[in-house]
C-alpha positions as CSV (number, residue, x, y, z in Angstrom):
1,M,13.4,36.3,77.1
2,Q,12.4,37.9,73.7
3,T,8.9,38.5,73.1
4,A,6.7,39.2,69.9
5,T,6.7,42.5,70.7
6,Q,10.4,43.2,70.9
7,T,12.5,44.2,67.9
8,P,14.0,40.9,66.8
9,P,17.2,40.5,65.3
10,L,15.6,41.2,61.9
11,A,15.7,44.7,61.8
12,P,19.2,45.4,60.0
13,P,18.6,44.0,56.8
14,V,15.2,45.8,56.4
15,R,14.8,48.5,54.1
16,G,12.7,49.9,51.6
17,R,9.3,49.0,50.3
18,T,9.0,45.9,52.7
19,L,6.4,43.0,52.9
20,L,6.2,41.0,56.3
21,C,4.7,37.3,56.4
22,G,4.1,36.0,60.0
23,D,2.7,36.4,63.4
24,V,4.7,39.5,64.2
25,D,3.5,42.8,66.2
26,P,3.0,45.4,63.3
27,G,4.7,47.8,65.6
28,V,7.8,46.1,64.9
29,F,8.0,46.9,61.3
30,P,5.6,49.7,61.4
31,D,6.2,50.6,57.3
32,A,5.7,47.0,56.5
33,T,2.9,45.5,54.4
34,P,1.5,42.2,56.1
35,I,1.1,39.3,53.7
36,S,0.3,35.6,54.2
37,C,2.4,32.8,52.8
38,Q,0.1,31.9,49.8
39,P,1.7,32.6,46.6
40,G,-1.2,34.6,45.5
41,A,-0.8,37.1,48.5
42,V,1.9,38.9,46.2
43,S,0.2,38.8,42.9
44,A,-0.9,42.4,43.0
45,E,2.7,43.5,43.6
46,P,4.6,44.4,40.1
47,D,7.6,42.6,39.0
48,G,10.8,43.9,41.0
49,S,8.9,46.2,43.0
50,V,9.9,45.0,46.6
51,D,13.2,45.8,48.5
52,T,12.8,43.4,51.4
53,I,10.4,40.3,52.3
54,V,10.5,39.6,56.1
55,V,9.4,36.0,57.1
56,V,8.7,35.3,60.7
57,G,7.0,31.8,61.1
58,A,3.9,31.0,58.8
59,W,6.1,29.9,56.1
60,S,6.6,26.4,57.3
61,S,2.5,25.8,57.3
62,A,2.4,27.1,53.6
63,P,0.6,24.8,51.4
64,D,3.1,25.0,48.6
65,P,6.5,26.7,49.9
66,L,8.0,26.5,46.3
67,Q,5.4,28.4,44.7
68,T,5.4,30.9,47.6
69,L,9.4,31.3,47.2
70,R,8.9,31.7,43.4
71,A,6.3,34.5,44.0
72,W,8.5,36.4,46.4
73,R,11.6,36.1,43.9
74,R,9.2,37.6,41.4
75,V,8.5,40.6,43.4
76,L,11.9,41.4,44.6
77,K,14.2,43.8,43.1
78,E,17.7,42.7,41.8
79,G,19.6,43.1,45.3
80,G,16.5,43.0,47.2
81,T,16.4,41.0,50.6
82,L,14.7,37.9,51.8
83,V,15.0,37.5,55.6
84,F,13.9,34.6,57.3
85,G,13.7,34.9,61.4
86,R,15.4,32.2,63.5
87,G,14.8,31.8,67.0
88,V,12.3,34.5,67.6
89,P,8.8,33.6,68.7
90,G,6.9,32.6,65.8
91,G,10.1,32.2,64.0
92,E,11.3,29.2,61.4
93,A,12.3,26.8,64.4
94,A,10.3,24.3,62.6
95,L,12.3,24.4,59.6
96,S,16.0,23.6,59.7
97,T,18.6,26.2,58.0
98,A,19.6,23.2,55.5
99,F,16.3,22.6,54.5
100,V,15.2,26.2,53.9
101,L,18.5,26.5,51.8
102,S,17.6,23.5,49.7
103,L,14.0,24.8,48.8
104,V,15.9,28.0,47.9
105,T,18.6,26.2,45.7
106,V,15.5,24.3,43.8
107,V,13.7,27.7,43.1
108,G,16.9,29.5,42.3
109,G,17.7,33.3,41.8
110,F,18.6,33.7,45.6
111,E,22.2,34.0,47.1
112,C,22.6,33.4,51.0
113,V,24.6,36.3,52.4
114,S,24.5,35.2,55.9
115,D,27.5,34.0,57.6
116,A,27.6,30.1,58.3
117,G,29.4,30.4,61.4
118,K,27.1,33.1,62.8
119,L,24.1,31.0,61.8
120,A,25.4,28.0,63.7
121,A,26.8,30.2,66.7
122,D,23.8,32.3,67.4
123,R,20.1,30.6,67.1
124,H,18.7,34.3,66.8
125,A,20.9,35.2,63.5
126,P,18.5,35.6,60.5
127,L,19.0,33.8,57.3
128,V,19.5,36.6,54.9
129,L,19.0,36.0,51.5
130,T,19.8,38.2,48.4
131,R,17.9,38.4,45.1
132,R,20.6,37.6,42.2
133,R,19.3,37.2,38.5
134,L,22.7,35.5,37.7
135,T,21.7,32.7,40.0
136,E,18.8,31.7,38.0
137,I,21.5,30.5,35.5
138,R,23.9,29.5,37.7
139,N,22.2,27.4,40.1
140,P,20.4,25.3,37.5
141,L,23.5,24.8,35.5
142,G,25.4,23.7,38.7
143,S,22.7,21.2,39.7
144,L,21.8,20.2,36.2
145,G,24.8,20.7,34.3
146,P,26.5,17.2,35.1
147,A,23.5,15.2,34.0
148,M,23.2,17.2,30.8
149,A,26.7,16.9,29.9
150,A,26.6,13.0,30.6
151,A,23.4,12.7,28.6
152,A,24.9,14.9,25.5
153,L,28.2,12.7,25.6
154,Q,26.3,9.5,25.5
155,D,23.6,10.4,22.8
156,R,23.9,12.4,19.7
157,A,20.3,13.3,19.6
158,C,20.6,14.8,23.1
159,R,23.6,16.8,21.9
160,A,21.3,18.3,19.1
161,E,18.6,18.9,21.7
162,L,21.0,20.6,23.8
163,L,22.2,23.0,21.0
164,F,18.8,23.8,20.0
165,Q,17.7,24.8,23.5
166,A,20.8,26.9,23.9
167,G,20.1,28.6,20.5
168,V,16.7,29.4,21.5
169,V,17.8,30.9,24.6
170,L,20.4,33.1,22.9
171,L,17.7,34.2,20.2
172,Q,15.3,35.3,23.3
173,A,18.1,37.2,24.6
174,G,18.6,39.0,21.2
175,E,22.0,37.2,20.5
176,S,21.3,36.2,17.0
177,E,25.0,35.6,16.0
178,L,25.8,33.3,19.2
179,A,22.5,31.7,18.4
180,R,23.1,31.1,14.8
181,G,26.6,29.3,16.0
182,C,24.3,26.9,18.0
183,F,22.3,26.0,15.2
184,E,25.2,25.5,12.5
185,R,26.9,23.2,15.2
186,M,23.5,21.3,15.3
187,L,23.4,20.6,11.7
188,R,27.0,19.7,11.5
189,L,26.1,17.1,14.2
190,S,22.7,15.7,12.5
191,P,22.5,17.1,8.9
192,G,19.3,17.7,7.4
193,T,16.9,18.0,10.4
194,A,14.1,20.1,10.3
195,E,14.7,21.5,13.6
196,G,18.2,22.6,12.7
197,H,17.2,24.3,9.5
198,F,14.3,26.2,11.4
199,G,16.5,27.6,14.2
200,L,19.1,28.4,11.7
201,G,16.3,30.4,9.7
202,M,15.1,32.1,12.9
203,A,18.7,33.2,13.5
204,M,19.1,34.8,10.0
205,A,15.7,36.5,10.3
206,A,16.7,38.1,13.7
207,A,19.7,39.4,12.0
208,Q,17.8,40.8,9.1
209,R,19.3,38.6,6.7
210,W,16.2,37.6,5.3
211,Q,17.3,35.8,2.2
212,E,19.2,33.2,4.0
213,A,16.3,33.2,6.3
214,L,14.0,32.2,3.8
215,C,16.5,29.6,2.3
216,E,16.7,27.9,5.6
217,L,13.1,28.1,6.4
218,E,12.1,26.7,3.0
219,C,14.2,23.5,3.9
220,A,12.8,23.2,7.3
221,R,9.1,23.4,5.6
222,R,10.2,20.5,2.9
223,L,11.4,18.3,5.8
224,D,8.4,19.3,8.0
225,P,5.7,20.6,6.0
226,D,2.9,20.8,8.4
227,N,4.9,22.6,11.0
228,A,2.8,25.8,11.9
229,E,5.8,27.6,13.5
230,V,7.8,27.2,10.1
231,Q,4.9,28.4,8.5
232,R,4.5,31.6,10.4
233,W,8.1,32.3,10.2
234,L,8.3,31.5,6.3
235,E,5.6,34.1,5.7
236,T,7.4,36.7,7.7
237,A,10.3,36.1,5.7
238,R,8.4,36.2,2.5
239,T,6.6,39.3,3.3
240,H,9.8,41.2,4.3
241,I,11.4,40.3,0.8
242,G,8.6,41.3,-0.8
243,G,9.2,44.9,0.1
244,A,7.4,45.4,3.1
245,D,8.8,47.8,5.7
246,D,6.9,47.4,8.9
247,V,7.4,43.5,9.5
248,V,7.4,42.4,13.0
249,L,9.3,39.1,13.7
250,P,6.7,36.3,14.9
251,A,6.6,35.4,18.4
252,S,9.8,33.2,19.4
253,P,9.8,29.5,18.7
254,P,8.6,27.0,21.1
255,A,11.2,25.5,23.3
256,K,10.6,22.0,22.5
257,W,10.4,21.0,18.9
258,S,7.6,19.0,17.8
259,P,5.8,18.3,14.0
260,A,3.1,20.6,13.4
261,A,3.5,22.5,16.8
262,P,1.0,25.3,17.2
263,A,2.1,28.7,17.4
264,A,3.2,29.8,20.9
265,S,5.6,31.9,22.5
266,L,8.7,31.1,24.5
267,A,6.9,33.1,27.5
268,T,4.1,30.5,27.5
269,R,6.2,27.5,26.8
270,A,9.3,28.0,28.9
271,I,12.1,26.0,29.0
272,T,12.1,23.6,32.1
């Protein structure tokens, strides 16, 4: 019978800077740093600084397992490994593999690399996940995409909102030309909207096309004169056209348009 002091079948995936969550003899993983299942347990760890997180038990009693998973995702490097022990003393017997994977899917950013057949045949086989940034896009689109497409198909306002959101994300990624296409399409769909002119003005500003940016932002201001975001970007465009060389673009726009929105960045008003 396996004991907690014996090396569990977790050792092969463990490498590099390792965090250990669970009731396991520290001698099994002598170089690992013990942590609790609380989300704040890794708050001091820099983003992308951890190679491996090993979880044996404990997580099933976490007060907020989704937040804990998000915290672990933040600190894991691209290609880093999250290992759940199964069938070992203190292991995740209380949570089925399917349930763990369902929570992982909700959080996104992980790819299961364990063989499904081996997991079914061997209760001691660890559940191994790899940190993949690509899945932060793929997973939500895979689960939410059909509903988004259906809403966009049925409602012109939903189509316009979807184009605005896509344009904002592309601006955040530095793809001003692709973003411009989204905002131009939005204006063709819903001509004369302040939101569409605002987005196009930002895309032009990001591409250093200041005169065109000023024109679009002036349109947005006339349609929504009290919007603080429009005013911020207008001031930047006017200053640059006035000859200033050290103009810095305003923070990214709010992800959700609202009249007279307070100044905020995408980092603080994240798209959900």
